[in-house]
KOLNUSE-593636 format. One record per residue (C-alpha): x, y, z; residue in three letters. Coordinates in steps of 0.05 Angstrom, whole numbers, always signed. Layout:
BEGIN
((X,Y,Z),"Ala") ...
//
This chain:
BEGIN
((+17,+1136,+1515),"Met") ((+83,+1105,+1535),"Ile") ((+55,+1036,+1517),"Tyr") ((+33,+1061,+1448),"Leu") ((+101,+1092,+1434),"Leu") ((+135,+1027,+1454),"Ser") ((+91,+987,+1406),"Val") ((+105,+1036,+1350),"Ile") ((+180,+1035,+1364),"Ser") ((+181,+959,+1365),"Phe") ((+143,+955,+1300),"Ala") ((+189,+1006,+1268),"Gly") ((+251,+967,+1290),"Leu") ((+221,+903,+1263),"Thr") ((+208,+933,+1195),"Val") ((+277,+965,+1193),"Ala") ((+311,+899,+1212),"Leu") ((+272,+862,+1158),"Ala") ((+292,+915,+1106),"Ala") ((+365,+911,+1128),"Met") ((+365,+835,+1121),"Leu") ((+335,+840,+1051),"Met") ((+387,+892,+1031),"Ile") ((+443,+851,+1062),"Ala") ((+422,+789,+1025),"Glu") ((+419,+827,+959),"Arg") ((+487,+860,+968),"Leu") ((+528,+808,+1005),"Leu") ((+502,+742,+977),"Ile") ((+515,+727,+905),"Asn") ((+480,+664,+881),"Tyr") ((+509,+672,+811),"Gly") ((+476,+643,+750),"Ile") ((+427,+586,+765),"Cys") ((+395,+535,+720),"Lys") ((+319,+539,+713),"Leu") ((+296,+474,+683),"Asp") ((+223,+471,+659),"Ile") ((+188,+404,+646),"Asn") ((+251,+361,+648),"Ala") ((+290,+397,+595),"Gly") ((+233,+422,+552),"Glu") ((+253,+494,+565),"Lys") ((+321,+502,+600),"Pro") ((+339,+573,+622),"Leu") ((+396,+607,+658),"Glu") ((+375,+662,+706),"Val") ((+407,+707,+758),"Asp") ((+402,+676,+828),"Gly") ((+369,+715,+883),"Gly") ((+305,+732,+844),"Gln") ((+238,+702,+857),"Thr") ((+217,+645,+812),"Leu") ((+157,+686,+788),"Leu") ((+199,+746,+767),"Ser") ((+248,+701,+731),"Ser") ((+193,+668,+693),"Leu") ((+162,+735,+673),"Tyr") ((+230,+760,+651),"Ala") ((+232,+701,+603),"Asn") ((+160,+714,+578),"Glu") ((+130,+655,+616),"Ile") ((+68,+686,+645),"Phe") ((+43,+648,+706),"Ile") ((-25,+674,+733),"Pro") ((-15,+725,+789),"Ser") ((-68,+775,+809),"Ala") ((-30,+808,+866),"Cys") ((+34,+826,+829),"Gly") ((+77,+776,+866),"Gly") ((+60,+799,+936),"Lys") ((+37,+731,+960),"Gly") ((-35,+752,+973),"Ser") ((-74,+718,+917),"Cys") ((-48,+646,+915),"Gly") ((-55,+641,+839),"His") ((+18,+628,+819),"Cys") ((+20,+555,+838),"Lys") ((+70,+510,+801),"Ile") ((+104,+444,+817),"Thr") ((+177,+447,+840),"Ile") ((+211,+380,+838),"Thr") ((+279,+403,+863),"Ser") ((+314,+465,+887),"Gly") ((+257,+504,+917),"Gly") ((+277,+500,+990),"Gly") ((+227,+490,+1047),"Pro") ((+155,+514,+1043),"Val") ((+150,+584,+1074),"Leu") ((+98,+607,+1125),"Pro") ((+75,+659,+1073),"Thr") ((+54,+601,+1027),"Glu") ((+17,+554,+1074),"Thr") ((-48,+595,+1077),"Pro") ((-56,+583,+1002),"Tyr") ((-35,+510,+997),"Leu") ((-72,+448,+1018),"Thr") ((-36,+391,+1052),"Arg") ((-44,+351,+988),"Lys") ((-12,+407,+947),"Glu") ((+46,+412,+996),"Ile") ((+57,+336,+991),"Arg") ((+56,+344,+915),"Ser") ((+111,+397,+916),"Asn") ((+65,+453,+894),"Ile") ((+91,+522,+913),"Arg") ((+76,+595,+902),"Leu") ((+124,+620,+849),"Ala") ((+125,+690,+878),"Cys") ((+150,+666,+946),"Gln") ((+205,+618,+921),"Val") ((+274,+650,+913),"Lys") ((+323,+619,+864),"Ile") ((+385,+604,+905),"Arg") ((+408,+542,+867),"Glu") ((+390,+503,+805),"Asp") ((+315,+493,+805),"Ile") ((+271,+443,+769),"Tyr") ((+197,+458,+757),"Val") ((+137,+431,+720),"Arg") ((+90,+479,+685),"Ile") ((+27,+459,+646),"Pro") ((+36,+466,+570),"Thr") ((-24,+514,+567),"Asp") ((+15,+564,+610),"Leu") ((+77,+558,+566),"Leu") ((+34,+580,+508),"Asn") ((+9,+643,+543),"Val") ((+30,+706,+508),"Arg") ((+33,+781,+522),"Met") ((-16,+817,+476),"Phe") ((-19,+888,+453),"Thr") ((-88,+914,+436),"Ser") ((-127,+977,+421),"Lys") ((-192,+996,+454),"Val") ((-245,+992,+400),"Glu") ((-304,+1012,+443),"Ser") ((-324,+1023,+516),"Ser") ((-399,+1019,+530),"Val") ((-438,+1028,+594),"Asp") ((-480,+966,+609),"Leu") ((-505,+990,+678),"Thr") ((-487,+1043,+728),"Tyr") ((-425,+1004,+748),"Asp") ((-413,+956,+690),"Met") ((-377,+968,+625),"Lys") ((-367,+927,+562),"Glu") ((-297,+939,+535),"Ile") ((-278,+913,+466),"Arg") ((-204,+905,+450),"Leu") ((-177,+893,+380),"Arg") ((-112,+853,+380),"Leu") ((-50,+882,+346),"Glu") ((+9,+839,+368),"Asp") ((-3,+782,+364),"Pro") ((-63,+795,+319),"Ala") ((-102,+733,+341),"Glu") ((-115,+694,+405),"Ile") ((-133,+620,+409),"Leu") ((-180,+614,+468),"Gln") ((-226,+561,+496),"Arg") ((-296,+586,+516),"Pro") ((-294,+606,+589),"Gly") ((-221,+627,+593),"Gln") ((-194,+693,+619),"Tyr") ((-138,+743,+608),"Val") ((-96,+785,+657),"Gln") ((-97,+859,+640),"Val") ((-36,+900,+657),"Gln") ((-57,+962,+696),"Ala") ((-15,+1019,+722),"Pro") ((-7,+1029,+797),"Ser") ((+36,+1073,+843),"Pro") ((+82,+1012,+854),"Glu") ((+88,+996,+780),"Gly") ((+47,+953,+732),"Pro") ((+1,+900,+762),"Val") ((-42,+847,+730),"Phe") ((-116,+835,+742),"Arg") ((-158,+777,+716),"Ala") ((-220,+787,+671),"Tyr") ((-260,+733,+635),"Ser") ((-266,+737,+560),"Ile") ((-337,+750,+537),"Ser") ((-325,+749,+462),"Ser") ((-335,+681,+427),"Pro") ((-279,+637,+401),"Asp") ((-297,+652,+329),"Tyr") ((-273,+724,+338),"Glu") ((-198,+710,+346),"Pro") ((-177,+782,+335),"Asn") ((-223,+809,+390),"Ile") ((-222,+804,+466),"Val") ((-284,+833,+498),"Gln") ((-289,+843,+573),"Leu") ((-346,+857,+621),"Val") ((-318,+898,+679),"Val") ((-352,+918,+743),"Arg") ((-324,+981,+776),"Leu") ((-296,+962,+845),"Ile") ((-286,+1024,+889),"Pro") ((-211,+1032,+896),"Gly") ((-198,+973,+849),"Gly") ((-135,+984,+809),"Ile") ((-155,+942,+748),"Gly") ((-229,+962,+744),"Ser") ((-214,+1036,+754),"Thr") ((-163,+1033,+698),"Tyr") ((-209,+996,+650),"Leu") ((-269,+1041,+665),"His") ((-227,+1101,+643),"Asn") ((-196,+1075,+579),"Val") ((-220,+1108,+514),"Gln") ((-225,+1083,+442),"Pro") ((-155,+1083,+412),"Gly") ((-119,+1072,+479),"Asp") ((-68,+1015,+482),"Thr") ((-82,+959,+531),"Val") ((-33,+902,+546),"Tyr") ((-54,+835,+573),"Phe") ((-30,+763,+579),"Thr") ((-70,+700,+566),"Gly") ((-108,+659,+556),"Pro") ((-115,+625,+623),"Tyr") ((-168,+580,+655),"Gly") ((-190,+509,+664),"Glu") ((-260,+510,+634),"Phe") ((-269,+454,+582),"Trp") ((-333,+451,+541),"Leu") ((-361,+382,+529),"Asn") ((-359,+369,+454),"Glu") ((-416,+319,+455),"Asp") ((-477,+356,+427),"Pro") ((-525,+310,+465),"Ser") ((-499,+338,+532),"Val") ((-541,+396,+558),"Glu") ((-504,+458,+580),"Ile") ((-524,+500,+640),"Val") ((-492,+568,+653),"Cys") ((-505,+604,+719),"Val") ((-476,+673,+735),"Gly") ((-485,+740,+767),"Gly") ((-455,+809,+755),"Gly") ((-390,+806,+714),"Cys") ((-399,+730,+716),"Gly") ((-438,+741,+652),"Met") ((-372,+747,+613),"Ala") ((-351,+673,+609),"Pro") ((-424,+653,+600),"Met") ((-431,+697,+539),"Arg") ((-367,+668,+509),"Asp") ((-391,+596,+522),"Ile") ((-461,+606,+495),"Ile") ((-442,+643,+431),"Leu") ((-386,+594,+416),"Ser") ((-431,+535,+431),"Leu") ((-486,+556,+383),"Tyr") ((-436,+572,+328),"Asp") ((-418,+498,+327),"Lys") ((-483,+465,+349),"Trp") ((-543,+510,+332),"Pro") ((-593,+459,+360),"Glu") ((-558,+444,+425),"Arg") ((-597,+451,+491),"Val") ((-570,+505,+536),"Cys") ((-596,+543,+597),"Trp") ((-573,+611,+621),"Leu") ((-591,+630,+692),"Phe") ((-570,+700,+713),"Phe") ((-580,+731,+781),"Gly") ((-588,+806,+793),"Cys") ((-603,+845,+856),"Arg") ((-649,+897,+824),"Thr") ((-672,+919,+755),"Thr") ((-613,+968,+755),"Arg") ((-566,+908,+749),"Asp") ((-599,+878,+687),"Ile") ((-561,+878,+622),"Phe") ((-560,+835,+558),"Tyr") ((-630,+810,+573),"Leu") ((-661,+835,+507),"Glu") ((-602,+806,+469),"Glu") ((-612,+737,+500),"Trp") ((-688,+739,+490),"Glu") ((-676,+752,+416),"Gln") ((-623,+697,+415),"Phe") ((-673,+648,+444),"Ser") ((-721,+663,+387),"Lys") ((-667,+644,+337),"Glu") ((-647,+582,+377),"His") ((-709,+549,+408),"Pro") ((-666,+502,+451),"Asn") ((-634,+561,+486),"Phe") ((-670,+582,+550),"His") ((-656,+645,+589),"Val") ((-679,+660,+660),"Val") ((-662,+724,+698),"Tyr") ((-682,+730,+772),"Ala") ((-681,+789,+820),"Leu") ((-660,+775,+892),"Ser") ((-680,+841,+924),"Asp") ((-751,+864,+937),"Glu") ((-780,+909,+883),"Leu") ((-782,+983,+901),"Glu") ((-846,+1022,+895),"Lys") ((-863,+1033,+822),"Gly") ((-810,+984,+798),"Glu") ((-835,+938,+743),"Lys") ((-811,+867,+733),"Trp") ((-849,+807,+706),"Asp") ((-792,+757,+711),"Gly") ((-772,+711,+767),"Glu") ((-752,+733,+837),"Thr") ((-709,+702,+891),"Gly") ((-638,+675,+891),"Phe") ((-616,+645,+826),"Ile") ((-606,+574,+853),"His") ((-681,+571,+865),"Leu") ((-692,+583,+790),"Ser") ((-642,+529,+773),"Val") ((-679,+481,+819),"Asp") ((-746,+500,+788),"Lys") ((-728,+492,+714),"His") ((-677,+437,+703),"Ile") ((-694,+363,+708),"Glu") ((-657,+304,+740),"Ser") ((-625,+248,+700),"Gly") ((-605,+290,+640),"Val") ((-533,+286,+613),"Pro") ((-509,+355,+632),"Arg") ((-448,+400,+641),"Gln") ((-451,+463,+682),"Ala") ((-410,+527,+685),"Phe") ((-417,+574,+745),"Leu") ((-387,+643,+756),"Cys") ((-404,+687,+816),"Gly") ((-396,+696,+891),"Pro") ((-379,+636,+934),"Pro") ((-448,+631,+967),"Leu") ((-481,+629,+899),"Met") ((-432,+576,+874),"Ile") ((-444,+533,+936),"Glu") ((-520,+538,+931),"Ala") ((-522,+523,+856),"Val") ((-473,+466,+863),"Thr") ((-517,+434,+916),"Arg") ((-578,+439,+871),"Val") ((-541,+411,+811),"Leu") ((-515,+351,+849),"Lys") ((-586,+337,+873),"Glu") ((-604,+337,+798),"Lys") ((-549,+285,+786),"Glu") ((-502,+334,+753),"Thr") ((-429,+324,+772),"Asp") ((-392,+355,+712),"Asp") ((-387,+425,+741),"Ile") ((-336,+479,+729),"Phe") ((-337,+542,+771),"Tyr") ((-301,+608,+782),"Asp") ((-311,+646,+847),"Glu") ((-301,+721,+854),"Phe") 
//
């Protein structure tokens, strides 16, 4: 008991000391106004010293991806700091490779502005906006999946590449936080952002979105993401997903066939049971309208007694291996859990496919 009390006392003193140091820094050290230079003079700013780089950027409507609200636990807010960032902190190293550290890449949420600072930010991120939207509809797709359709109000349109995502602002006890969700609506609907959201028990973003109602206001930033669709219509497209990984695949496929109605495309979608199936009838109808579109759903769990399913079974990478051929010019987009991404990537490389984009969740 004495040992436990000692440990608790030590931990309490440590937390108290850290809090006192933070308060002392805020009250006693005045860094004044610092210069924040973006892309060698492209966007010069003056900001109050002592803030984190991420909060300073957000205050100036420069929305760097951050899923954890600046707590240093997601590793998404990576930008290049050419001068003024100070040494790399221990809180950053778990999220940075050695190559990234050598290239002066840092976590914006962990870097405090104490002097003039010079950064490089991709042009795509400088074009990210904060959007105001209204919920147009919220539809149950499965027992834990919803399709949420948002109509944009300000700005009224979004310019997105197929496969990109937005960050929805959700309320939390500690204030607003942002959570990332892929866009499932096609690029030819610029005034709509549709999401496919799985309910995560205790999840701040998914709980919020599963409870919004038509007419509610939803704020989000975007678009983000590094998916780039090959514009050569002779290149075959393969989309592989599971769960809410359907969202970017839907965006890619609908956008693709709006431009190239005869293009060859495969959709492979993995589900655990028949309870997890959604959009299958829509895709089967779509394949009748576009004969070069092929859809394959597969169930990974054993069928329960009385359960009916005449489609494929097994993990989805086995279906990919079964259906696609080697030696075909091809681009692939994968969205799902890491083990699925790893298995499908291995199959695709064996099929001589190296142009692969993926998003793990």
